[in-house]
N, C-alpha and C positions, 0 to 999 in steps of 0.2 A: 222707545217706551216699553217694548217687549222685554228688554233686558232688566228694566226697573221692576216690572211685574214679577219676574223670576226672583229678584232679590227680595221683593216684598213677600213672596210666597215662602221663601226659606226663613225669613225673619219671623213671620207670623207663626209658621209651623214650629220653629224653635221655641218661641215664647209659649205656645200651647203645650208642647211636650214638657217644658220646664214647669209649667203650672200643674200639669198632671203629676209629674214627679214630686212637686212640692206638696201635693195633697197626701202623699204616702210617706214623705220624708220624715215628718215628726215621729212616726212610730219607731224609727231607728233610735231615737233618743228617749222616748217616753213609754215605749211598749204599747200595750193595748189601751193605756190611759189616754194616749194621744187621740184615739178615736172618739173620745168623749168631748168633742168640740161643739161649737154652736150653742144652742139654748137647752143644754141638758138639764140645768137646774129648773128651767121653766117647765119642762115636761114633768119632772119629778114632783114639783110643787102642785101640779094639777092632777097627780095620780095617773099619769099616762105613761105607757111603755115607751122607752126611748131606744131606738136602734141607731147607733152612730153612722152606720153605712147608709141607711135609708133617709135619715133625717139630717145628715150633715154632708157626707161624702158625695152621695149620688146627686143631690140638688146642685152643688157647686160644680160637679163634673158635667152635669147636663147643661147648665148655663154656659160654661166655658166651651163645650163641644159645639153647641149650636151657634154660639157667637163666632167661633172659628169657621164653621161651615158657611154661615151667612156672609162673613167677610169675603171668603173665597168666591162665593156665587156673585156677590155684588161687584167686587173689584176685578175679578178675572173673567167674568162671563157677561154679566148684564151691562156694565158700564162700557167696556171696550167694543162689544159686538152689537150693542143696540143704542145706548144713550149717546155715546160719542159719535155714532153715525146718524144721529137724529131720527132713529126709528123709535119714537116715543110711544107709539100705540102698542108696541110689543114690549119695550123695555120697562116702562112705568108699571104695568100690571105685574110683571115678573118681580120687580123690586118690592112692590107692595106685598106680594105673596111671600117673598123671602122674609121680610120684616114681620109679617103675620105669623109665619112658622116660628120665628124666634120668640115672638110674644107669647104664643100658646105654650111652647115648651118651657119658657121662663115662668109662666103662670103655674104650670103643673109643678115645677121644681120648687117654687115659692110656697105652694100649698103644703108640701112635705116639710120644708125648712121651718115654717111657722105653724106647724100642725098643732102645737100646744094651745093655740088660741081657740080651737074648737070647744075647749072646756068652758069658756065663758062668753063666746060670741055665737050668734045665730049663724047658720051655715051660709045664708045669703050675704050677710055682712062680711063673713070670712072670705067668700069668693070675691066680693067687691074689693076687699083689702088686697088680696093676692093679685087681682087684675090691675089695680092701681100701681102696685109695685112693679109688675111686669111691664105695664105701659110706660112707666118712668124709665126703666132700663132700656126699653126699645127706643123710645124717643131720644134718650141720651146717646145710644149707639148710633142712631141715624144722624144726629147733630154732629157727633164727633167724626163720623166718616165724611160727612159733607165738608166739615172744616178741614180735615186732612186732605181731601181731594182738592179743595180750593187752594190750599197752601202749596200742594204739589204742582198744580196747574200754573199758578203764578210764578213759582220758582223756575220751572222748566221754560216758561214763556219769556221771562224777563231777566233772570239772574244766572241760570245754569251756565250759559256760554261764557259770560264774563268771569264767573268764579273759576271755571275750568281753565280759562285763558290765563288768569292771574295765579292759578294754582294755590288757592286759599287754603285748601286742606293740608298742603305741605307745611304751612306755617304752624299748624297745631302739632305738637310733639306726638309721636306715635304712641308713647306710653299713656298719654291722656286718653286717646281713643280706645286703647286696650282697657284702661281702667273703667271707662264709661260702660263698655260692654260687660265687663265682669261685675260692675255694680248692679246693672239691670238684672243679670242672672242671679246674683246673690240675693237681691231683694225679693225676687220671685220665689226663690227656694225658702227664704227665711220667714216670709209672711205667715205661713201656717204655724211655724214654730212659736212665734210670739203670740199668735192667736188673739186674745183680747187684752194683752198687756200693751196698751196703746202708748204709754209713756216711753217704754223701752224701744218700741218700734219707731216712734218719731225720732228718738235720739240717734238710733242707728241709721235711719233713712237719710237724714240731712247730712250725715258725715260724708256721704259720697259726693254730692254736688259741691258742698262747701270745700272739702279737701282738694277735689280736682280743680276747682276754680283758683284756689290759693296756689296750688302747684303750678298752674299755667301762668299766673301773675309772676311768681318767682322766676320761672324759666325765661319769660319774655321781657320783664320790666325791672326786675330787682338785681339778679345776678349779672346780666350783661353789662349794665353801667358800672358795676363794681369792678369787673374785670378790665374795663376801659381806663378807669382812673385810680383804682385801688385805695379809695378813701374809706377806711373802716368805719368812721363815724357816720358817713352817709349810709353804708350798708346796715349798720346797727339800727339806725332810725327807720329805714325802710322795712326791715324785718319786724320791728316792733309794731309799725303801722299795719303790716299784713296780719300779724298774729292778733292784735287787738281788733282790727276791723272785721276780720272773718269770724273771730270768736263772738263778737256782738251780733253779726249777721246770723250765725248759726243759732245762737240763743234766741234771737228774735223769731226766726223761722220755727224753732222748736215750740215757742210759747204762743205764737200768733193763733188766735181763734180756737185755742184748745182748752182754755180755762185753767191753765197750769198755775200752781202757786208760785209766788215770786221766788221763794227759796229754791224751787226746782229749776227755774230759769237761770238763777245765779249759779247753781251747781252745774248746769249744762254748759254755761259760759266757761267755767274752769276746766270741764272735761274736754271741750273742743279746743281750748287754748293749750292744754297739756298735749293733746294729740298733734296739734300743729307744731309745737316746739320739739317734741320727742320724735315724731315720725315724719311729718311732711317736710319741714325745713331741711333736715339732714338728707332725706331721700332726694329732694329736689337738687341740693348742692352736689351730691355724689353723682347723680345722673347727668347733671349739667357739665361737671368736670370731665366725665367720661366722654360725653358728646364732643366737648371742646378738644380733648386729646385726640379722639378719632378724626375730628375735622382737621386738626393741625397735621396729623400724619398723612391724611389723604392729600392735603394741600401741598405738603412737601413732595410727595410722590408725583402729584400733577405737575408741579414746577419742574422736577427733574425730567419727567417723561415729556411734558408738554413743551419744554424749552427746546428739546431736540427735534421733536416733530414739527413744532411751530417754525423753527429756523429752517428746517428742510422744506416745509411748505412755502416759506417766504422765498427761498432761493428758487423754487420752481415757478413761483408766480412773478418774481421780479426779474431775475437774471435768466430769462428764457431765451430760446433760440430766436424768437421773434424780435426781442429787443436788441440782442447782439447783431442780428442781421441788419436791422435798421442803422445801428451805430456804425458798423463797418462799412455799409453802403454810403453813409454820410461822409465818413472819412475818405473813402475812395473817390467820391465825387469832388470833395474839397481838394484832394491831391491833384486831380486833373486840372483844376482851375488855377491853383497856385502851388508853389513848391515849398512853403514854409509854415508861417506862424499858426494858422488855424488848424492845419493838420497835426502839427506837433502838439498844439494845445489839446486837441481832442484825444490824441493817443495818451498824453500824460494824464488827463482826467480819468480816462477809462482805466489806466493802470492804477491810479490811486484808489479807484472804487474796488477793483479786484484785490488790491493789497489790503484794503479795509476789511473786506469779507473774509480774507484768509487769516488775518491776524487779530482783528477786533471782534468779529461776529460771535466767537465762541465764549466771550467773557460775559459774566452776569450783568455787570454795569460798566459803562465807559463814561468819559468826560463828555459833557454836553457839546463842547466845541468840536469834538471829533464827529459826533452825529450831524452837526450843522455842516461841517466840511463835506461829509459824504453827500448830504442833501444838495449842497451847492454844486458839487461836481455833477450830480445827476441832472440838475436843472441846466447847467451849462452845456452838457451834451445834447439835451433836448433842444436848446436854443440853436445849436448848430444846424439841427435838422429843420427848424421852423423859421429861421431868421429871414428866409427869402420872401415870406408872406407878410405883407404889411397889415393884414387883418388879424394877426395873432398877437395878443398882448400877454407878456409874461412878466410878472412883478414879484420879487422876493424881498421882504422886509424883515431883517433880523436886527434886533436891538442888542448892541454889544454891552452887556452889563457885567459887572465884576462879581458874579456869583459862581461859586464852585459847585455847580450842580452835576450830578451823575444821572445817567438814564440807561435803560435797557437798550442794547444796540438794535438798529434797524426798526425802531418803534414808530418813527415819524414818516419815513419814506413811503410806506404803503399808501398814505393819504395823498402824497404828491404824485406817486405813480398812477394812482386811480384818477387824479385830476387830469393828467396828460392822456390817459387812456380814453377817458370819456369827454374831455373838455376841448380837444384840439381837432379842428377840421380845416383842411387845406383849401376848402371851397367856401366856407362860411366864416363869418366873424366869430372869433373865439377869444377867450381870456382866461388867465389863471393868476390868482393872487395868493401868495403864501406869506404868512406872517408868524413870527415867533418872538416872544418876549418872556421875561421872568421877573420875579421879585425874590425876596429872601427865602420864601417857602414854597413857591409854585413855579411851574412852567406852563406858559399859555401858547397854544398853537392853533392857527386857523388856516384852512384851505378853502378857497372859493373859486369856482370855475363854471364855465358854461357847460351845457350838456347837449350832445348831438346823438341822434339815434344810431345804433349799430346796424350795419347791413346784415341781411339774413344769412349771407354766405361767409360771414366773418369766422375764421377758424377758432378764435378765442371767445366767441360768444357764450359757449357752454361753460367757460371757466370764469366768467365775470363774478366778482365779489370774493374770490379766494383770498386776495390780499386783505380786504376789510374784515372778513370773518376771522382771519388769522390774527390780526392785530387786536380785535375785540377779545379773542380768547387769551392772548398774551397779557392784555391789560387786566383781565379778570384774575389771572394767576399771579402776576407780578405786582399789581397795585390794587389789591382788594380793598374796597371802601376808601381808596385814596386817589381816585380819579373820577372825572366827569366827562363823558363823551356825548356830544350832541350832534346828530346828523339830520339835516333837513334837505329835502329835494323837491323841486318843482319840475315842470316840463322842460324848462330851459336853463335851470341853475342847480348847482349842488354846493352845499356848504357844510363844513366840518369844523367843530370847535372841540378842542381837547384841553382839559386842565389836569395837571399832574401835581399832587402834593408830594414834595420831596422830603418832608420831615421824617 
């Protein structure tokens, strides 16, 4: 929470400094005439001397300054040190004193800003008027801060962890976040420039949120489907809906509650539509294409680099000394028992596996039949090691379909290796069921096994999961948006389902 308050401090300080700058900014464009803001005509009609600094600049600066100070006192001192610690007897009086200070200074500032009223109002009525305005601003500030704190509390209590876990902010393009910050800064700076020209101010004000929302819709929901199927008619229809929809929305926001004439609202509709067509649509398309190009370049590099590192990691996790030691010990024990078939079969299967890794593993895609043959050789070797135990069930179901599918090498074996690593116990009932089938466009793979706890002194306990993490990374690189991996685990069972779209 302390980090959040630091961010709040710098945001509020930045807004305050921008506001102060904005008070002086108009003079760069209009010279000394810019200082004749506020109710200058009202003062002159009542034959009262008007000082632009005393009657315009100073009142607004006073309200902004004491509003800034009040926020810092409440948000960074009174709330965290007293109210959040339930020290209400100290915190509540301090909060009241802070709002009272803001009320008094706002009342004084209001009396200077509306000083022309002294020409036709009794001084008591004038003070009451200033007090009412100051009280309204104070109550509005208190309500806004209470609402802000309530929203912040609910967010951090119920939503923050979920949104951070799902990385929601990463789904919003960075340029939209930058545009939002720039829009807030520009509005703060331009507000004094427009001064009392409310129509122009409303027109410019609503451009920010409307254009940013339209840009976000284009980036997330219009251009990606077009890149997927390339149907220009669909793209044209979607673009027309975006332009018309957001133009109507902007014109409605411009005219709502402001008493605008219908012709001004219609004019604003065409102005917003022109801006969407000439500025937002091309900019969104250009940035989307740039992002897509960069993404493709990064994906190509990741494939090139990731394939080498992933294959190396796979070799480390699969063909490790532990596995070779078990395989050779199995063959040695078999040789002592009999002088022929099983030993020669084991040696042949091990040789086939080594030959596969030397000649096929470096290819980007291989025939599915070769991957299945490697998998069956691996299972056959494991059966030699476990066939003496009647409590171990190993079942492999492969449907022989006439489909010429290709697949990245060594993509399925990590799941099988993981099943044997965690699913076999020579002292407890164990089972492993592996299934593979396919249709014209998909490959379906399932691995289902029992689970047994690993002993604390297992030398490979620290490396558990290397094979699964590796294959997840390879699937993300080689089959983006074209695979579905589901892994479920209980205390006694482990299940993996993988679907690969081969189109």
